[in-house]
C-alpha positions, -999 to +999 in steps of 0.1 A: -013-427+036-005-391+044+032-380+048+045-376+083+049-338+078+012-335+070+002-357+099+022-334+123+006-304+106-029-318+111-020-326+147-007-291+151-039-277+138-059-297+163-037-288+192-040-251+184-077-255+184-072-272+218-059-239+231-094-225+226-113-253+244-122-252+281-139-283+294-170-276+314-185-309+325-175-333+296-177-370+303-158-399+289-127-418+298-092-417+285-083-445+261-118-452+248-123-460+211-123-428+190-156-415+178-166-416+141-166-382+125-202-372+119-212-361+085-248-353+095-263-320+084-271-296+112-297-269+105-304-236+121-336-235+141-334-199+153-313-168+150-310-136+171-290-105+162-274-091+193-268-055+202-238-043+222-255-046+255-264-083+248-228-089+237-214-075+269-238-099+287-222-128+269-187-115+279-197-113+316-204-151+315-173-162+296-139-147+305-122-164+275-147-150+250-142-115+264-104-120+264-104-129+227-125-098+220-100-077+238-071-094+220-088-085+187-088-049+198-051-050+206-045-062+171-064-032+157-099-047+152-121-024+173-155-021+156-180-049+162-204-051+133-227-081+128-233-100+161-254-131+156-265-159+180-277-191+163-293-222+178-290-255+159-311-286+156-287-307+177-289-283+206-256-265+199-253-227+199-230-204+181-223-167+186-204-150+158-191-114+159-176-097+129-151-071+141-137-045+116-103-030+118-098+006+128-094+017+092-124-005+082-104-024+056-101-058+073-121-079+096-119-108+120-146-134+130-148-141+167-168-172+173-181-189+205-196-224+203-215-244+229-223-281+225-227-311+248-216-291+278-184-278+261-176-242+253-150-229+229-140-196+215-115-187+187-106-160+162-108-165+124-092-143+098-100-150+062-072-140+038-069-143+000-065-181-002-063-193+034-080-191+068-061-183+100-075-196+133-058-183+164-059-169+200-033-153+222-012-185+225-008-193+188-026-202+156-027-221+124-032-213+087-054-236+066-057-236+028-073-260+004-043-283+007-044-285+045-020-268+069+000-240+054+016-228+086+013-229+124+029-215+155+027-216+193+040-192+219+045-219+245+070-247+253+059-281+264+023-269+263-008-288+271-018-284+235+013-302+223+005-330+247-030-332+233-015-336+198+008-363+209-022-381+224-042-379+192-014-393+171-008-420+197-043-433+194-042-433+156-073-414+146-079-411+109-056-384+096-070-386+061-105-380+074-092-351+095-074-336+065-107-336+045-125-318+073-098-292+074-103-285+038-140-282+043-135-257+071-112-236+049-137-237+020-167-229+042-149-201+060-136-185+028-169-187+011-189-174+041-167-145+049-160-135+013-198-133+007-203-112+038-175-089+029-193-082-005-226-077+014-209-052+037-198-031+008-233-033-007-248-022+026-226+008+028-239+019-006-275+012+003-274+030+036-255+060+022-284+064-002-308+068+026-326+035+021-348+022+050-335-013+048-317-010+081-343+005+103-345-026+125-308-030+130-296-023+165-259-032+160-251-002+139-216+014+142-216+047+124-178+050+127-175+023+100-202+034+076-238+044+081-260+015+090-232-011+087-253-035+108-269-043+074-242-070+072-260-090+098-292-090+078-278-097+044-253-123+054-278-143+075-270-179+079-236-178+062-219-161+092-237-184+117-225-215+099-189-204+096-167-227+116-194-250+127-175-280+114-150-276+142-174-293+165-168-326+149-132-322+158-139-310+193-155-342+204-125-362+192-099-342+211-118-337+243-106-368+261-069-362+252-073-325+261-087-334+296-060-359+303-032-335+293-048-307+313-048-328+344-011-336+342+011-320+314+040-343+323+020-371+306+035-356+274+064-379+279+044-411+279+037-409+241+065-425+220+084-401+198+070-370+216+092-355+243+093-321+259+113-311+290+124-274+296+155-287+315+165-313+288+203-319+290+225-311+261+250-335+248+276-308+239+279-271+244+306-245+241+308-209+253+330-185+234+331-152+252+295-144+256+281-164+227+270-200+229+285-214+197+274-250+194+248-272+211+235-306+201+202-317+216+188-352+223+151-357+214+142-320+213+110-326+193+094-293+203+104-259+215+129-262+244+149-234+260+182-239+278+204-214+297+241-216+307+264-190+322+294-179+301+323-179+325+343-152+306+316-126+306+293-133+335+264-131+311+241-160+303+236-177+269+201-186+258+192-212+233+160-223+216+152-254+196+125-258+169+103-288+163+128-299+136+156-300+162+175-271+147+188-241+167+164-212+160+180-186+183+211-183+204+227-153+220+237-140+254+213-128+280+214-091+287+209-076+321+171-069+324+151-089+349+118-071+351+094-055+326+096-022+345+133-019+336+123-018+299+098+010+301+105+035+274+077+060+284+059+054+251+023+045+254+024+032+219+045+002+228+043-027+251+076-033+269+087-065+285+119-083+295+123-115+275+129-141+302+154-163+283+174-137+265+173-111+292+167-084+265+142-056+265+116-063+238+092-038+224+061-042+203+036-018+190+001-017+204-032-002+195-042+029+213-074+027+234-105+034+214-119+069+222-154+070+238-164+095+211-174+075+180-163+104+158-127+103+169-098+079+163-067+073+184-034+064+167+002+062+175+021+093+163+059+093+159+074+104+191+041+116+205+025+084+219-012+079+215-029+109+198-067+113+195-083+133+168-117+136+152-125+119+119-132+142+090-169+144+080-181+129+112-207+156+118-241+161+105-237+171+068-255+202+059-268+188+026-301+170+020-295+133+011-315+120-018-310+089-039-312+110-070-282+132-063-258+105-052-240+101-085-228+067-073-208+057-042-178+035-043-157+012-021-134+006-050-129+019-085-133-010-109-114-008-142-119-030-172-084-043-173-053-043-151-035-009-151-001-006-167+027-010-141+051+019-143+084+008-127+092+044-119+076+056-087+066+092-091+045+099-060+054+101-024+028+100+004+035+115+039+030+089+066+010+112+088-027+117+093-047+089+076-020+074+053-037+040+052-068+056+037-047+073+011-030+040+004-063+023-002-074+050-026-041+050-046-041+012-047-076+012-062-063+036-089-034+014-097-009+041-088+027+035-078+038+054-047+059+052-016+055+064+020+079+089+034+083+104+069+085+141+079+123+138+083+129+128+047+158+146+031+150+173+005+172+156-021+153+123-016+119+141-018+129+157-051+130+123-067+092+123-068+070+144-091+041+145-066+040+147-028+007+139-012-002+150+023-032+129+035-062+142+054-050+153+088-014+149+078-003+184+089-015+180+125+013+191+148+035+202+119+024+239+117+051+248+142+078+229+124+099+255+105+122+228+091+093+209+075+077+241+062+110+251+046+115+216+031+080+218+015+087+252+001+121+241-013+105+210-028+079+229-047+103+258-056+126+232-073+098+217-094+078+194-072+040+192-071+022+192-038-014+179-032-028+185+003-061+171+015-085+184+042-069+192+076-083+195+112-077+233+116-072+260+091-041+271+109-024+239+097-024+252+061+002+277+072+028+250+065+022+255+027+043+280+008+031+316+007+000+325+026-029+300+028-056+303+055-090+287+060-112+265+081-105+228+089-130+200+095-132+208+132-143+243+123-168+236+095-198+216+086-192+189+061-210+185+027-213+155+005-238+158-022-238+185-049-213+202-026-190+220-049-192+238-083-167+246-110-151+280-109-123+276-134-118+247-158-084+229-158-074+197-177-071+178-144-109+184-140-116+170-175-137+141-162-163+165-147-197+160-162-220+184-143-219+218-126-223+205-091-204+172-085-205+152-053-174+157-032-169+150+005-156+184+017-151+197+052-135+232+053-127+260+029-101+287+023-104+323+034-071+336+021-048+324-007-019+336-028-026+363-054-014+341-082-038+313-072-064+298-096-096+288-079-108+256-094-137+246-072-159+265-048-182+254-020-219+256-029-231+266+005-209+297+009-191+301-024-157+299-007-128+281-024-122+244-017-097+236-044-069+261-052-039+257-074-009+281-075+026+281-088+056+285-065+090+286-081+091+258-107+064+237-090+027+238-081+007+236-049-028+221-050-047+226-017-080+207-014-104+208+016-119+175+005-112+143+025-116+120-005-088+098+007-102+092+042-137+086+029-126+061+003-143+028+011-167+047+034-190+061+008-168+082-014-184+094-047-172+081-080-167+116-091-143+126-064-122+094-067-119+101-105-108+137-097-079+123-076-070+100-105-068+129-128-049+152-103-022+125-101-021+119-138-016+156-144+009+161-115+031+132-126+033+146-161+030+183-155+060+191-178+042+175-207+023+193-235-015+190-230-039+190-260-076+195-254-101+174-274-138+166-272-153+133-261-152+107-290-127+128-309-095+113-323-062+114-305-037+125-331+000+135-329+025+144-356+062+142-349+087+159-372+118+138-378+150+145-397+185+129-400+199+163-393+208+165-356+195+193-334+230+208-331+245+228-361+266+208-385+271+235-412+286+219-443+304+191-423+295+161-445+319+132-448+320+097-464+328+067-441+365+060-442+374+097-447+390+120-422+364+143-407+381+177-404+367+211-395+374+240-372+360+241-337+357+268-310+370+259-276+360+281-247+377+281-213+352+300-191+369+296-157+398+315-141+423+287-146+446+279-176+440+247-195+468+226-210+449+197-224+418+190-245+399+157-244+373+152-272+343+129-268+330+119-303+295+104-303+281+084-332+243+082-339+239+053-315+258+072-288+289+051-289+319+072-277+353+077-293+380+095-274+406+119-288+432+138-268+451+169-278+478+189-259+469+225-263+470+256-241+437+274-236+441+305-215+417+313-186+385+331-196+393+328-234+380+312-266+402+298-293+395+284-328+416+253-337+413+226-363+397+193-353+404+160-372+389+126-366+397+095-388+366+074-396+363+039-408+342+024-436+320+005-411+313+034-388+276+041-382+262+066-407+242+096-396+246+126-374+277+127-351+286+153-325+317+163-305+320+174-269+352+185-252+367+187-217+395+210-205+421+199-180+446+220-160+483+212-153+473+190-124+451+168-146+419+181-131+389+188-153+380+225-151+352+229-177+335+213-207+314+223-238+301+215-272+326+215-301+305+208-332+290+181-353+291+164-387+272+140-410+288+107-419+272+091-450+282+075-483+251+092-498+237+122-480+204+117-498+202+080-488+172+074-466+180+066-429+157+041-411+139+055-381+115+037-357+089+054-335+072+035-308+039+050-296+022+039-264-012+053-255-028+048-220-063+058-210-071+078-178-072+045-158-037+036-169-048+009-194-027+005-225-051+009-254-026+012-282+010+000-284+026+001-319+058+010-338+060+030-370+090+027-392+101+055-415+129+061-440+140+097-437+164+118-457+179+151-447+146+167-456+123+167-426+097+140-425+067+136-403+054+105-385+017+104-375-001+087-347-039+083-347-063+068-322-100+071-331-130+077-308-115+086-274-146+081-253-134+080-217-132+114-200-100+124-183-063+126-191-049+103-217-011+098-220+007+093-253+044+084-249+068+080-278+103+069-283+123+075-315+151+051-325+177+056-353+190+025-371+180+000-344+155-003-316+180-006-288+185+017-259+217+031-276+197+040-306+173+064-289+174+099-304+142+114-290+114+106-266+085+125-250+050+125-236+019+144-246-013+145-226-047+146-242-075+161-221-108+145-231-137+165-217-172+177-222-162+212-211-145+222-243-176+215-264-200+232-241-185+254-213-219+268-205-232+235-191-209+241-161-221+276-153-235+278-118-250+309-101-248+308-063-282+311-048-299+299-079 
């Protein structure tokens, strides 16, 4: 026997389905014996792929089907892909439409089914481990264990009545639960397979294959020839959700009865719903309804009561578990018009029970131009702009020069998770595409807005501006100054292709060029190497495939031109220093095109750009492919600061002269010494001593040690205080060695961690060393580095113990593994050749 909670969950699933069903001539009488659930196989006898005109014809005959399609658009699913009509052996008919999201990363299945005079439509969304079925009024989530969640937007709805009816007549809940699991499994399998086929089709069509010549439902805004999905998925889409019919027949009689008279809800024992249900106790305190107990509020009920002290109205809502889910006082709005915020990116309405203005985001209308996209910009409402690369590329497409297209970069293992986020991405332009690209590369990042404070932006090593991200910002002096200050103070900036060349004026110094609205895009063998740099170490040929749209016409004198355009020899990737940081301007739209036919080469370029920028302060060593990665660290017990002849045995008094400098225009009257042992434990020593302003004095320093003190190199810092007790300056006083035998070896431990260009740890080991005062080296060796790109070797040196307090040195060295170093001539390209 199923638990009561699962029974109600199953009922909720059925009643949500009931929201989708409109009865058109069904027969039968209420109270008849329930039907047996059919297990018969039902095969497809014919299939027809619809074009957009045919789909519009279906909409004209079914208002609900059209409304669900419109609702999908409001949720951001705007591109219909595969549209299939299937006829089945039992006379039923199914129309399935796969609708992709605006950014082409997600999809919904809109299904319409006709059988035995009944019509129903519903939306499906397949997620990682569950399926969501929903319409405007609510939905349900189903996983392999049954119902995982459900919701309805109505109180006392006909659907709830239908559920009560089903339970009342005792249909087999175990049987229903089994069918729910079957639906989830079938939907997940079908849509997962079709998603894989969609990616395959994008690659095939980008290669110029003729497989899609018969497809009429082709939406170029997603990917060339995306209608391929309809051919390769075939019956899997058509069969998705077909099992719902076995449930439809069962609920039809209850559905019809509740539709005729929703008040019949009250006739089923244990199920009660009344919007004006009386409360047993209530209390208004000021303008807040503090406590209410409800009798038999099995489902959502809303109650209102005036609060005498404020003149406002308190609103209360109950959940199906009879708990208060919301209570607060009504505000003053009565109509939706009162809540209008003059923002076409939001839907405004007055919530009837709370009297509060509510706002929710909405999708901008889809532009009539397939090569444009509308999106909600901060403070600007709906903005329409062209997609990059949505012209007729001026290169010849041949399967031989593809070099591979990707919808994701697959690595052999999971990348290393670095807890420190080093990259910030501006949330302008096409940030979702940049997110997808960085996610595929296993990079940690965070989104930031244009109004981020400079001090917050400086926390990141790299700042990425997505394709189109500078639109509307060329006139913002504050943003321009912020970018300049960020780079000047050591930040690295990576900017992708922009709409207009004028938008590059936001960058520090003088950068001019053409944007994607002013140029013709190129995709294949589109750029060539002008100057080699380690962040291009993965390059394997002289003319790689990069999606570029635009080029630079003017750039700072200290710029290095890394890549040029093949068609006109103009720069497309420049790098120049500004202050302590670096600007990288790139007219490629590799982020936007990711998942839409980006080349493997350009995605790997971005990987290496980020690897370099996040570690730009590190040493870089150039090696050839299949060479060894080797590093020698020189270690010594002698600290980096001078200790002269200051050697003492533990237990002795460490005494030596120190120089104390007061470099400010205020007299000091007190010295505080901070004495650090080799593990960075601090000992404090105070001394009353006058140190005149702008002067240096030499005075004796004495520090009593104990026999158990840590042996090794110690150092001493000092702080000076004025007569008011305020610190005025500080400095380094000196150092000494504490050892019972200065020639006795000291244990050191060096932890080496090597990651390959994809962020995979390939070596993680610790080397122990016994070191005397004479310098000793520690070696690291990794043989046969075969993967092109930037490898990162990190090391941490510990003295005496491998705790955080024992760290005495750490660092990172990059190794650029390339083919260029061995044969630079292979990358030579002569324009016009």
